PyMOL commands that place a pseudoatom at each C-alpha (Angstrom):
pseudoatom trace, name=CA, resn=MET, resi=1, chain=A, elem=C, hetatm=0, pos=[-19.550, -17.070, -21.478]
pseudoatom trace, name=CA, resn=ASN, resi=2, chain=A, elem=C, hetatm=0, pos=[-20.107, -14.234, -22.851]
pseudoatom trace, name=CA, resn=GLN, resi=3, chain=A, elem=C, hetatm=0, pos=[-15.858, -12.898, -22.651]
pseudoatom trace, name=CA, resn=ASN, resi=4, chain=A, elem=C, hetatm=0, pos=[-16.185, -9.519, -20.784]
pseudoatom trace, name=CA, resn=LYS, resi=5, chain=A, elem=C, hetatm=0, pos=[-19.012, -11.314, -18.284]
pseudoatom trace, name=CA, resn=ILE, resi=6, chain=A, elem=C, hetatm=0, pos=[-17.351, -12.120, -14.766]
pseudoatom trace, name=CA, resn=ILE, resi=7, chain=A, elem=C, hetatm=0, pos=[-19.861, -14.803, -12.904]
pseudoatom trace, name=CA, resn=ILE, resi=8, chain=A, elem=C, hetatm=0, pos=[-18.768, -14.976, -8.979]
pseudoatom trace, name=CA, resn=GLU, resi=9, chain=A, elem=C, hetatm=0, pos=[-20.220, -17.526, -6.591]
pseudoatom trace, name=CA, resn=PHE, resi=10, chain=A, elem=C, hetatm=0, pos=[-19.390, -16.893, -2.981]
pseudoatom trace, name=CA, resn=LYS, resi=11, chain=A, elem=C, hetatm=0, pos=[-18.943, -20.603, -1.335]
pseudoatom trace, name=CA, resn=ASP, resi=12, chain=A, elem=C, hetatm=0, pos=[-17.986, -21.468, 2.293]
pseudoatom trace, name=CA, resn=ASN, resi=13, chain=A, elem=C, hetatm=0, pos=[-14.127, -20.313, 2.167]
pseudoatom trace, name=CA, resn=GLU, resi=14, chain=A, elem=C, hetatm=0, pos=[-13.987, -20.429, -1.559]
pseudoatom trace, name=CA, resn=ILE, resi=15, chain=A, elem=C, hetatm=0, pos=[-14.581, -17.874, -4.367]
pseudoatom trace, name=CA, resn=ILE, resi=16, chain=A, elem=C, hetatm=0, pos=[-15.643, -19.845, -7.889]
pseudoatom trace, name=CA, resn=LEU, resi=17, chain=A, elem=C, hetatm=0, pos=[-14.835, -17.095, -10.696]
pseudoatom trace, name=CA, resn=ASP, resi=18, chain=A, elem=C, hetatm=0, pos=[-16.012, -17.129, -14.270]
pseudoatom trace, name=CA, resn=LYS, resi=19, chain=A, elem=C, hetatm=0, pos=[-13.956, -14.598, -16.160]
pseudoatom trace, name=CA, resn=LYS, resi=20, chain=A, elem=C, hetatm=0, pos=[-11.946, -14.456, -19.085]
pseudoatom trace, name=CA, resn=LEU, resi=21, chain=A, elem=C, hetatm=0, pos=[-8.204, -14.032, -17.552]
pseudoatom trace, name=CA, resn=SER, resi=22, chain=A, elem=C, hetatm=0, pos=[-6.213, -11.025, -18.443]
pseudoatom trace, name=CA, resn=ILE, resi=23, chain=A, elem=C, hetatm=0, pos=[-2.423, -11.138, -18.895]
pseudoatom trace, name=CA, resn=ASN, resi=24, chain=A, elem=C, hetatm=0, pos=[-1.797, -9.842, -15.282]
pseudoatom trace, name=CA, resn=ASP, resi=25, chain=A, elem=C, hetatm=0, pos=[-3.707, -12.356, -13.916]
pseudoatom trace, name=CA, resn=ASP, resi=26, chain=A, elem=C, hetatm=0, pos=[-1.930, -15.638, -15.757]
pseudoatom trace, name=CA, resn=LYS, resi=27, chain=A, elem=C, hetatm=0, pos=[1.479, -13.901, -14.288]
pseudoatom trace, name=CA, resn=ILE, resi=28, chain=A, elem=C, hetatm=0, pos=[-0.399, -13.510, -11.183]
pseudoatom trace, name=CA, resn=LEU, resi=29, chain=A, elem=C, hetatm=0, pos=[-1.434, -16.899, -11.270]
pseudoatom trace, name=CA, resn=ASP, resi=30, chain=A, elem=C, hetatm=0, pos=[1.625, -18.141, -12.356]
pseudoatom trace, name=CA, resn=PHE, resi=31, chain=A, elem=C, hetatm=0, pos=[3.724, -16.909, -9.675]
pseudoatom trace, name=CA, resn=SER, resi=32, chain=A, elem=C, hetatm=0, pos=[1.335, -18.046, -6.983]
pseudoatom trace, name=CA, resn=GLU, resi=33, chain=A, elem=C, hetatm=0, pos=[1.474, -21.731, -8.511]
pseudoatom trace, name=CA, resn=ILE, resi=34, chain=A, elem=C, hetatm=0, pos=[5.661, -21.492, -7.944]
pseudoatom trace, name=CA, resn=LEU, resi=35, chain=A, elem=C, hetatm=0, pos=[4.782, -20.161, -4.409]
pseudoatom trace, name=CA, resn=VAL, resi=36, chain=A, elem=C, hetatm=0, pos=[2.680, -23.345, -3.213]
pseudoatom trace, name=CA, resn=LYS, resi=37, chain=A, elem=C, hetatm=0, pos=[5.182, -25.717, -5.001]
pseudoatom trace, name=CA, resn=ASN, resi=38, chain=A, elem=C, hetatm=0, pos=[7.460, -24.434, -2.516]
pseudoatom trace, name=CA, resn=ASN, resi=39, chain=A, elem=C, hetatm=0, pos=[5.432, -24.831, -0.317]
pseudoatom trace, name=CA, resn=ILE, resi=40, chain=A, elem=C, hetatm=0, pos=[5.071, -21.120, 0.762]
pseudoatom trace, name=CA, resn=ARG, resi=41, chain=A, elem=C, hetatm=0, pos=[1.577, -19.940, 2.517]
pseudoatom trace, name=CA, resn=TYR, resi=42, chain=A, elem=C, hetatm=0, pos=[0.639, -16.626, 1.105]
pseudoatom trace, name=CA, resn=VAL, resi=43, chain=A, elem=C, hetatm=0, pos=[-2.434, -14.373, 0.582]
pseudoatom trace, name=CA, resn=LEU, resi=44, chain=A, elem=C, hetatm=0, pos=[-2.823, -11.397, -1.974]
pseudoatom trace, name=CA, resn=PHE, resi=45, chain=A, elem=C, hetatm=0, pos=[-4.039, -8.083, -0.824]
pseudoatom trace, name=CA, resn=SER, resi=46, chain=A, elem=C, hetatm=0, pos=[-4.780, -4.650, -1.360]
pseudoatom trace, name=CA, resn=ARG, resi=47, chain=A, elem=C, hetatm=0, pos=[-5.083, -2.918, -5.142]
pseudoatom trace, name=CA, resn=TYR, resi=48, chain=A, elem=C, hetatm=0, pos=[-5.362, -6.415, -6.610]
pseudoatom trace, name=CA, resn=ILE, resi=49, chain=A, elem=C, hetatm=0, pos=[-8.251, -7.798, -4.985]
pseudoatom trace, name=CA, resn=PRO, resi=50, chain=A, elem=C, hetatm=0, pos=[-10.838, -5.399, -6.718]
pseudoatom trace, name=CA, resn=ILE, resi=51, chain=A, elem=C, hetatm=0, pos=[-9.292, -5.809, -10.711]
pseudoatom trace, name=CA, resn=LEU, resi=52, chain=A, elem=C, hetatm=0, pos=[-9.687, -9.247, -10.032]
pseudoatom trace, name=CA, resn=PHE, resi=53, chain=A, elem=C, hetatm=0, pos=[-13.278, -8.653, -9.365]
pseudoatom trace, name=CA, resn=GLY, resi=54, chain=A, elem=C, hetatm=0, pos=[-14.047, -6.282, -12.176]
pseudoatom trace, name=CA, resn=ASN, resi=55, chain=A, elem=C, hetatm=0, pos=[-13.253, -3.255, -10.937]
pseudoatom trace, name=CA, resn=ASN, resi=56, chain=A, elem=C, hetatm=0, pos=[-12.240, -0.985, -14.350]
pseudoatom trace, name=CA, resn=GLU, resi=57, chain=A, elem=C, hetatm=0, pos=[-8.804, -0.482, -12.630]
pseudoatom trace, name=CA, resn=THR, resi=58, chain=A, elem=C, hetatm=0, pos=[-5.054, -1.303, -12.802]
pseudoatom trace, name=CA, resn=SER, resi=59, chain=A, elem=C, hetatm=0, pos=[-2.218, -1.924, -10.552]
pseudoatom trace, name=CA, resn=GLU, resi=60, chain=A, elem=C, hetatm=0, pos=[1.460, -2.786, -11.950]
pseudoatom trace, name=CA, resn=ASP, resi=61, chain=A, elem=C, hetatm=0, pos=[2.296, -3.670, -8.311]
pseudoatom trace, name=CA, resn=ILE, resi=62, chain=A, elem=C, hetatm=0, pos=[0.869, -6.943, -6.610]
pseudoatom trace, name=CA, resn=ASP, resi=63, chain=A, elem=C, hetatm=0, pos=[0.545, -7.315, -3.158]
pseudoatom trace, name=CA, resn=ILE, resi=64, chain=A, elem=C, hetatm=0, pos=[1.714, -10.844, -1.547]
pseudoatom trace, name=CA, resn=LEU, resi=65, chain=A, elem=C, hetatm=0, pos=[1.757, -10.974, 1.859]
pseudoatom trace, name=CA, resn=VAL, resi=66, chain=A, elem=C, hetatm=0, pos=[3.862, -14.626, 2.846]
pseudoatom trace, name=CA, resn=GLN, resi=67, chain=A, elem=C, hetatm=0, pos=[4.215, -16.818, 6.664]
pseudoatom trace, name=CA, resn=ASN, resi=68, chain=A, elem=C, hetatm=0, pos=[7.878, -16.020, 8.744]
pseudoatom trace, name=CA, resn=ILE, resi=69, chain=A, elem=C, hetatm=0, pos=[9.742, -18.240, 6.499]
pseudoatom trace, name=CA, resn=SER, resi=70, chain=A, elem=C, hetatm=0, pos=[13.313, -19.950, 6.809]
pseudoatom trace, name=CA, resn=PHE, resi=71, chain=A, elem=C, hetatm=0, pos=[17.061, -18.581, 4.576]
pseudoatom trace, name=CA, resn=GLU, resi=72, chain=A, elem=C, hetatm=0, pos=[16.847, -22.085, 3.319]
pseudoatom trace, name=CA, resn=LYS, resi=73, chain=A, elem=C, hetatm=0, pos=[13.230, -21.968, 1.779]
pseudoatom trace, name=CA, resn=PHE, resi=74, chain=A, elem=C, hetatm=0, pos=[13.959, -18.666, 0.410]
pseudoatom trace, name=CA, resn=LEU, resi=75, chain=A, elem=C, hetatm=0, pos=[16.621, -19.626, -1.543]
pseudoatom trace, name=CA, resn=LYS, resi=76, chain=A, elem=C, hetatm=0, pos=[15.251, -22.874, -2.298]
pseudoatom trace, name=CA, resn=LEU, resi=77, chain=A, elem=C, hetatm=0, pos=[12.667, -20.455, -4.033]
pseudoatom trace, name=CA, resn=TRP, resi=78, chain=A, elem=C, hetatm=0, pos=[15.289, -17.828, -5.477]
pseudoatom trace, name=CA, resn=LEU, resi=79, chain=A, elem=C, hetatm=0, pos=[17.229, -20.896, -6.787]
pseudoatom trace, name=CA, resn=GLU, resi=80, chain=A, elem=C, hetatm=0, pos=[14.064, -21.635, -8.706]
pseudoatom trace, name=CA, resn=ILE, resi=81, chain=A, elem=C, hetatm=0, pos=[12.716, -18.501, -9.872]
pseudoatom trace, name=CA, resn=GLU, resi=82, chain=A, elem=C, hetatm=0, pos=[16.583, -17.119, -10.758]
pseudoatom trace, name=CA, resn=ASN, resi=83, chain=A, elem=C, hetatm=0, pos=[16.334, -18.240, -14.238]
pseudoatom trace, name=CA, resn=THR, resi=84, chain=A, elem=C, hetatm=0, pos=[12.999, -16.418, -15.755]
pseudoatom trace, name=CA, resn=TYR, resi=85, chain=A, elem=C, hetatm=0, pos=[12.644, -13.970, -12.332]
pseudoatom trace, name=CA, resn=GLU, resi=86, chain=A, elem=C, hetatm=0, pos=[15.071, -11.118, -11.320]
pseudoatom trace, name=CA, resn=CYS, resi=87, chain=A, elem=C, hetatm=0, pos=[14.855, -9.419, -7.547]
pseudoatom trace, name=CA, resn=LYS, resi=88, chain=A, elem=C, hetatm=0, pos=[15.080, -5.374, -8.378]
pseudoatom trace, name=CA, resn=ASN, resi=89, chain=A, elem=C, hetatm=0, pos=[15.961, -4.636, -4.641]
pseudoatom trace, name=CA, resn=THR, resi=90, chain=A, elem=C, hetatm=0, pos=[19.182, -6.759, -4.690]
pseudoatom trace, name=CA, resn=GLN, resi=91, chain=A, elem=C, hetatm=0, pos=[21.313, -9.795, -7.117]
pseudoatom trace, name=CA, resn=ASP, resi=92, chain=A, elem=C, hetatm=0, pos=[22.235, -11.182, -3.751]
pseudoatom trace, name=CA, resn=PRO, resi=93, chain=A, elem=C, hetatm=0, pos=[19.508, -13.864, -1.629]
pseudoatom trace, name=CA, resn=ILE, resi=94, chain=A, elem=C, hetatm=0, pos=[21.335, -13.545, 1.550]
pseudoatom trace, name=CA, resn=ASP, resi=95, chain=A, elem=C, hetatm=0, pos=[21.183, -9.701, 1.394]
pseudoatom trace, name=CA, resn=ALA, resi=96, chain=A, elem=C, hetatm=0, pos=[17.426, -9.931, -0.206]
pseudoatom trace, name=CA, resn=TYR, resi=97, chain=A, elem=C, hetatm=0, pos=[16.392, -12.244, 2.980]
pseudoatom trace, name=CA, resn=ASN, resi=98, chain=A, elem=C, hetatm=0, pos=[17.955, -10.615, 6.159]
pseudoatom trace, name=CA, resn=ALA, resi=99, chain=A, elem=C, hetatm=0, pos=[18.195, -6.358, 4.781]
pseudoatom trace, name=CA, resn=TYR, resi=100, chain=A, elem=C, hetatm=0, pos=[15.167, -7.050, 3.357]
pseudoatom trace, name=CA, resn=LEU, resi=101, chain=A, elem=C, hetatm=0, pos=[12.708, -9.490, 4.214]
pseudoatom trace, name=CA, resn=LYS, resi=102, chain=A, elem=C, hetatm=0, pos=[12.949, -9.747, 7.582]
pseudoatom trace, name=CA, resn=ASN, resi=103, chain=A, elem=C, hetatm=0, pos=[13.164, -6.317, 8.084]
pseudoatom trace, name=CA, resn=HIS, resi=104, chain=A, elem=C, hetatm=0, pos=[9.439, -6.021, 7.128]
pseudoatom trace, name=CA, resn=HIS, resi=105, chain=A, elem=C, hetatm=0, pos=[10.824, -4.697, 3.161]
pseudoatom trace, name=CA, resn=VAL, resi=106, chain=A, elem=C, hetatm=0, pos=[8.952, -5.577, 0.508]
pseudoatom trace, name=CA, resn=VAL, resi=107, chain=A, elem=C, hetatm=0, pos=[10.863, -7.686, -1.712]
pseudoatom trace, name=CA, resn=ARG, resi=108, chain=A, elem=C, hetatm=0, pos=[10.675, -6.486, -5.426]
pseudoatom trace, name=CA, resn=ILE, resi=109, chain=A, elem=C, hetatm=0, pos=[10.278, -9.522, -8.340]
pseudoatom trace, name=CA, resn=VAL, resi=110, chain=A, elem=C, hetatm=0, pos=[9.379, -9.528, -11.573]
pseudoatom trace, name=CA, resn=ARG, resi=111, chain=A, elem=C, hetatm=0, pos=[9.541, -11.340, -14.649]
pseudoatom trace, name=CA, resn=THR, resi=112, chain=A, elem=C, hetatm=0, pos=[12.814, -10.740, -16.400]
pseudoatom trace, name=CA, resn=GLU, resi=113, chain=A, elem=C, hetatm=0, pos=[11.296, -10.425, -19.592]
pseudoatom trace, name=CA, resn=ASN, resi=114, chain=A, elem=C, hetatm=0, pos=[8.778, -8.392, -18.559]
pseudoatom trace, name=CA, resn=GLN, resi=115, chain=A, elem=C, hetatm=0, pos=[8.699, -5.605, -15.848]
pseudoatom trace, name=CA, resn=ILE, resi=116, chain=A, elem=C, hetatm=0, pos=[5.114, -5.861, -15.220]
pseudoatom trace, name=CA, resn=PRO, resi=117, chain=A, elem=C, hetatm=0, pos=[3.572, -6.526, -12.954]
pseudoatom trace, name=CA, resn=GLU, resi=118, chain=A, elem=C, hetatm=0, pos=[5.863, -6.283, -9.619]
pseudoatom trace, name=CA, resn=PHE, resi=119, chain=A, elem=C, hetatm=0, pos=[5.714, -8.729, -7.323]
pseudoatom trace, name=CA, resn=ARG, resi=120, chain=A, elem=C, hetatm=0, pos=[5.983, -7.047, -3.806]
pseudoatom trace, name=CA, resn=ILE, resi=121, chain=A, elem=C, hetatm=0, pos=[6.875, -10.180, -1.129]
pseudoatom trace, name=CA, resn=LYS, resi=122, chain=A, elem=C, hetatm=0, pos=[6.587, -8.851, 2.831]
pseudoatom trace, name=CA, resn=ILE, resi=123, chain=A, elem=C, hetatm=0, pos=[6.449, -11.133, 5.468]
pseudoatom trace, name=CA, resn=ILE, resi=124, chain=A, elem=C, hetatm=0, pos=[4.189, -11.430, 8.510]
pseudoatom trace, name=CA, resn=LYS, resi=125, chain=A, elem=C, hetatm=0, pos=[4.983, -8.337, 10.629]
pseudoatom trace, name=CA, resn=ASN, resi=126, chain=A, elem=C, hetatm=0, pos=[1.612, -7.949, 13.554]
pseudoatom trace, name=CA, resn=GLU, resi=127, chain=A, elem=C, hetatm=0, pos=[-2.077, -9.206, 14.060]
pseudoatom trace, name=CA, resn=ILE, resi=128, chain=A, elem=C, hetatm=0, pos=[-3.345, -8.310, 10.855]
pseudoatom trace, name=CA, resn=ASP, resi=129, chain=A, elem=C, hetatm=0, pos=[-0.804, -9.441, 8.893]
pseudoatom trace, name=CA, resn=ARG, resi=130, chain=A, elem=C, hetatm=0, pos=[-1.561, -12.940, 10.580]
pseudoatom trace, name=CA, resn=PHE, resi=131, chain=A, elem=C, hetatm=0, pos=[-5.767, -12.732, 10.708]
pseudoatom trace, name=CA, resn=THR, resi=132, chain=A, elem=C, hetatm=0, pos=[-5.544, -11.800, 6.954]
pseudoatom trace, name=CA, resn=LEU, resi=133, chain=A, elem=C, hetatm=0, pos=[-3.285, -15.190, 6.164]
pseudoatom trace, name=CA, resn=LYS, resi=134, chain=A, elem=C, hetatm=0, pos=[-5.289, -16.945, 8.602]
pseudoatom trace, name=CA, resn=TYR, resi=135, chain=A, elem=C, hetatm=0, pos=[-8.912, -15.912, 7.010]
pseudoatom trace, name=CA, resn=ARG, resi=136, chain=A, elem=C, hetatm=0, pos=[-7.665, -15.817, 3.532]
pseudoatom trace, name=CA, resn=LYS, resi=137, chain=A, elem=C, hetatm=0, pos=[-9.516, -17.356, 0.602]
pseudoatom trace, name=CA, resn=LYS, resi=138, chain=A, elem=C, hetatm=0, pos=[-9.322, -19.659, -1.869]
pseudoatom trace, name=CA, resn=VAL, resi=139, chain=A, elem=C, hetatm=0, pos=[-10.140, -18.262, -5.910]
pseudoatom trace, name=CA, resn=ILE, resi=140, chain=A, elem=C, hetatm=0, pos=[-10.988, -20.735, -8.129]
pseudoatom trace, name=CA, resn=ARG, resi=141, chain=A, elem=C, hetatm=0, pos=[-10.660, -20.382, -11.746]
pseudoatom trace, name=CA, resn=GLY, resi=142, chain=A, elem=C, hetatm=0, pos=[-11.132, -23.632, -13.229]
pseudoatom trace, name=CA, resn=ASP, resi=143, chain=A, elem=C, hetatm=0, pos=[-8.207, -25.860, -12.556]
pseudoatom trace, name=CA, resn=ARG, resi=144, chain=A, elem=C, hetatm=0, pos=[-6.345, -22.752, -11.093]
pseudoatom trace, name=CA, resn=TYR, resi=145, chain=A, elem=C, hetatm=0, pos=[-6.150, -21.081, -8.002]
pseudoatom trace, name=CA, resn=LEU, resi=146, chain=A, elem=C, hetatm=0, pos=[-4.988, -18.414, -5.487]
pseudoatom trace, name=CA, resn=PHE, resi=147, chain=A, elem=C, hetatm=0, pos=[-5.419, -17.156, -2.383]
pseudoatom trace, name=CA, resn=ILE, resi=148, chain=A, elem=C, hetatm=0, pos=[-6.206, -13.557, -1.388]
pseudoatom trace, name=CA, resn=SER, resi=149, chain=A, elem=C, hetatm=0, pos=[-7.053, -10.928, 1.192]
pseudoatom trace, name=CA, resn=PRO, resi=150, chain=A, elem=C, hetatm=0, pos=[-11.130, -11.812, 2.777]
pseudoatom trace, name=CA, resn=PHE, resi=151, chain=A, elem=C, hetatm=0, pos=[-13.096, -9.567, 2.017]
pseudoatom trace, name=CA, resn=GLU, resi=152, chain=A, elem=C, hetatm=0, pos=[-14.041, -9.151, 5.422]
pseudoatom trace, name=CA, resn=MET, resi=153, chain=A, elem=C, hetatm=0, pos=[-10.059, -8.075, 6.067]
pseudoatom trace, name=CA, resn=GLN, resi=154, chain=A, elem=C, hetatm=0, pos=[-9.935, -5.946, 2.420]
pseudoatom trace, name=CA, resn=ILE, resi=155, chain=A, elem=C, hetatm=0, pos=[-12.551, -3.585, 2.982]
pseudoatom trace, name=CA, resn=PRO, resi=156, chain=A, elem=C, hetatm=0, pos=[-11.739, -2.259, 6.329]
pseudoatom trace, name=CA, resn=SER, resi=157, chain=A, elem=C, hetatm=0, pos=[-7.818, -1.853, 5.348]
pseudoatom trace, name=CA, resn=ASN, resi=158, chain=A, elem=C, hetatm=0, pos=[-9.172, 0.052, 2.554]
pseudoatom trace, name=CA, resn=LEU, resi=159, chain=A, elem=C, hetatm=0, pos=[-11.409, 2.422, 4.584]
pseudoatom trace, name=CA, resn=SER, resi=160, chain=A, elem=C, hetatm=0, pos=[-8.184, 3.066, 6.922]
pseudoatom trace, name=CA, resn=ARG, resi=161, chain=A, elem=C, hetatm=0, pos=[-6.723, 3.997, 4.238]
pseudoatom trace, name=CA, resn=GLY, resi=162, chain=A, elem=C, hetatm=0, pos=[-9.404, 6.850, 3.144]
pseudoatom trace, name=CA, resn=SER, resi=163, chain=A, elem=C, hetatm=0, pos=[-8.047, 8.125, -0.262]
pseudoatom trace, name=CA, resn=PRO, resi=164, chain=A, elem=C, hetatm=0, pos=[-11.427, 8.696, -2.154]
pseudoatom trace, name=CA, resn=LYS, resi=165, chain=A, elem=C, hetatm=0, pos=[-9.990, 6.132, -4.667]
pseudoatom trace, name=CA, resn=ASP, resi=166, chain=A, elem=C, hetatm=0, pos=[-9.398, 3.365, -1.466]
pseudoatom trace, name=CA, resn=ILE, resi=167, chain=A, elem=C, hetatm=0, pos=[-12.982, 3.990, -0.164]
pseudoatom trace, name=CA, resn=GLU, resi=168, chain=A, elem=C, hetatm=0, pos=[-14.689, 3.622, -4.200]
pseudoatom trace, name=CA, resn=GLU, resi=169, chain=A, elem=C, hetatm=0, pos=[-12.656, 0.361, -4.303]
pseudoatom trace, name=CA, resn=ALA, resi=170, chain=A, elem=C, hetatm=0, pos=[-14.122, -0.457, -0.628]
pseudoatom trace, name=CA, resn=ARG, resi=171, chain=A, elem=C, hetatm=0, pos=[-17.877, 0.186, -1.487]
pseudoatom trace, name=CA, resn=PHE, resi=172, chain=A, elem=C, hetatm=0, pos=[-17.111, -2.565, -5.108]
pseudoatom trace, name=CA, resn=LEU, resi=173, chain=A, elem=C, hetatm=0, pos=[-16.251, -5.186, -2.636]
pseudoatom trace, name=CA, resn=TYR, resi=174, chain=A, elem=C, hetatm=0, pos=[-18.864, -5.204, 0.083]
pseudoatom trace, name=CA, resn=LYS, resi=175, chain=A, elem=C, hetatm=0, pos=[-21.788, -4.283, -2.862]
pseudoatom trace, name=CA, resn=LEU, resi=176, chain=A, elem=C, hetatm=0, pos=[-19.988, -7.418, -4.290]
pseudoatom trace, name=CA, resn=SER, resi=177, chain=A, elem=C, hetatm=0, pos=[-20.132, -9.865, -1.390]
pseudoatom trace, name=CA, resn=LYS, resi=178, chain=A, elem=C, hetatm=0, pos=[-22.217, -8.150, 1.170]
pseudoatom trace, name=CA, resn=ASP, resi=179, chain=A, elem=C, hetatm=0, pos=[-24.600, -10.863, 1.410]
pseudoatom trace, name=CA, resn=THR, resi=180, chain=A, elem=C, hetatm=0, pos=[-22.433, -13.751, 2.179]
pseudoatom trace, name=CA, resn=LEU, resi=181, chain=A, elem=C, hetatm=0, pos=[-19.939, -11.208, 4.784]
pseudoatom trace, name=CA, resn=ASN, resi=182, chain=A, elem=C, hetatm=0, pos=[-18.634, -12.532, 7.725]
pseudoatom trace, name=CA, resn=LEU, resi=183, chain=A, elem=C, hetatm=0, pos=[-19.948, -9.643, 9.833]
pseudoatom trace, name=CA, resn=THR, resi=184, chain=A, elem=C, hetatm=0, pos=[-18.523, -10.874, 13.256]
pseudoatom trace, name=CA, resn=LEU, resi=185, chain=A, elem=C, hetatm=0, pos=[-15.263, -10.964, 11.419]
pseudoatom trace, name=CA, resn=MET, resi=186, chain=A, elem=C, hetatm=0, pos=[-15.193, -7.210, 9.765]
pseudoatom trace, name=CA, resn=GLU, resi=187, chain=A, elem=C, hetatm=0, pos=[-16.130, -6.193, 13.005]
pseudoatom trace, name=CA, resn=ARG, resi=188, chain=A, elem=C, hetatm=0, pos=[-13.175, -7.242, 14.408]
pseudoatom trace, name=CA, resn=PHE, resi=189, chain=A, elem=C, hetatm=0, pos=[-10.912, -5.981, 11.446]
pseudoatom trace, name=CA, resn=LEU, resi=190, chain=A, elem=C, hetatm=0, pos=[-12.244, -2.745, 11.961]
pseudoatom trace, name=CA, resn=SER, resi=191, chain=A, elem=C, hetatm=0, pos=[-11.944, -2.460, 15.434]
pseudoatom trace, name=CA, resn=GLU, resi=192, chain=A, elem=C, hetatm=0, pos=[-8.448, -3.630, 14.896]
pseudoatom trace, name=CA, resn=LEU, resi=193, chain=A, elem=C, hetatm=0, pos=[-8.120, -0.490, 12.182]
pseudoatom trace, name=CA, resn=ASN, resi=194, chain=A, elem=C, hetatm=0, pos=[-9.791, 1.655, 14.375]
pseudoatom trace, name=CA, resn=ILE, resi=195, chain=A, elem=C, hetatm=0, pos=[-12.262, 2.276, 12.018]
pseudoatom trace, name=CA, resn=PRO, resi=196, chain=A, elem=C, hetatm=0, pos=[-15.289, 3.765, 13.822]
pseudoatom trace, name=CA, resn=LYS, resi=197, chain=A, elem=C, hetatm=0, pos=[-18.958, 1.594, 12.914]
pseudoatom trace, name=CA, resn=GLU, resi=198, chain=A, elem=C, hetatm=0, pos=[-20.399, 5.039, 12.419]
pseudoatom trace, name=CA, resn=SER, resi=199, chain=A, elem=C, hetatm=0, pos=[-17.927, 5.960, 9.086]
pseudoatom trace, name=CA, resn=PHE, resi=200, chain=A, elem=C, hetatm=0, pos=[-17.979, 2.508, 8.263]
pseudoatom trace, name=CA, resn=ASP, resi=201, chain=A, elem=C, hetatm=0, pos=[-21.857, 2.824, 7.584]
pseudoatom trace, name=CA, resn=LEU, resi=202, chain=A, elem=C, hetatm=0, pos=[-21.289, 6.306, 5.813]
pseudoatom trace, name=CA, resn=PHE, resi=203, chain=A, elem=C, hetatm=0, pos=[-19.077, 4.904, 2.946]
pseudoatom trace, name=CA, resn=LEU, resi=204, chain=A, elem=C, hetatm=0, pos=[-20.527, 1.779, 2.881]
pseudoatom trace, name=CA, resn=THR, resi=205, chain=A, elem=C, hetatm=0, pos=[-24.420, 1.009, 3.756]
pseudoatom trace, name=CA, resn=SER, resi=206, chain=A, elem=C, hetatm=0, pos=[-25.405, 4.002, 2.988]
pseudoatom trace, name=CA, resn=GLN, resi=207, chain=A, elem=C, hetatm=0, pos=[-24.545, 4.155, -0.404]
for i in range(1, 207): cmd.bond("trace and resi %d" % i, "trace and resi %d" % (i + 1))
show_as sticks, trace
zoom trace
């Protein structure tokens, strides 16, 4: 495979990805595997999704949505990673859980020896968060995998933020996946985010 070439295959609820991994990709896979090992259901969303599929952007923040976990499960994760990662909010796991995670604030985690990327963890808060976690997609790269927000959610989410960069990323994801999108599901997300179909057509399908 050409090192710069990306091959993407959409297959039911999975996406097969053939690409040369960046340093950040490797770090994100490492952290995702720790979450899986600790039986924490998660989904990556926001800026990293188009980057993963070859959009020429960078992001130092990796947004991660997780299920509503108990303190015991959070503490188990904390104790496992504390020798290689650190929390930027606080050094106290009780404080991190009660003051941040349970209050729907982001818990910021970085590797101790390298502060990039920053993993920004939050628990589900509303129906859209629950949908995002429920309909997550499994991206498989060789013998490794991670879970991402479905394009049907990520595209409307970008449109709802509305900046030129967000709209360009939505357009990139739409062009990449338009032949495989579950339009019924995406229309549901568009409705949840109060995005008129006219806006969807204007910014995406008319390009």
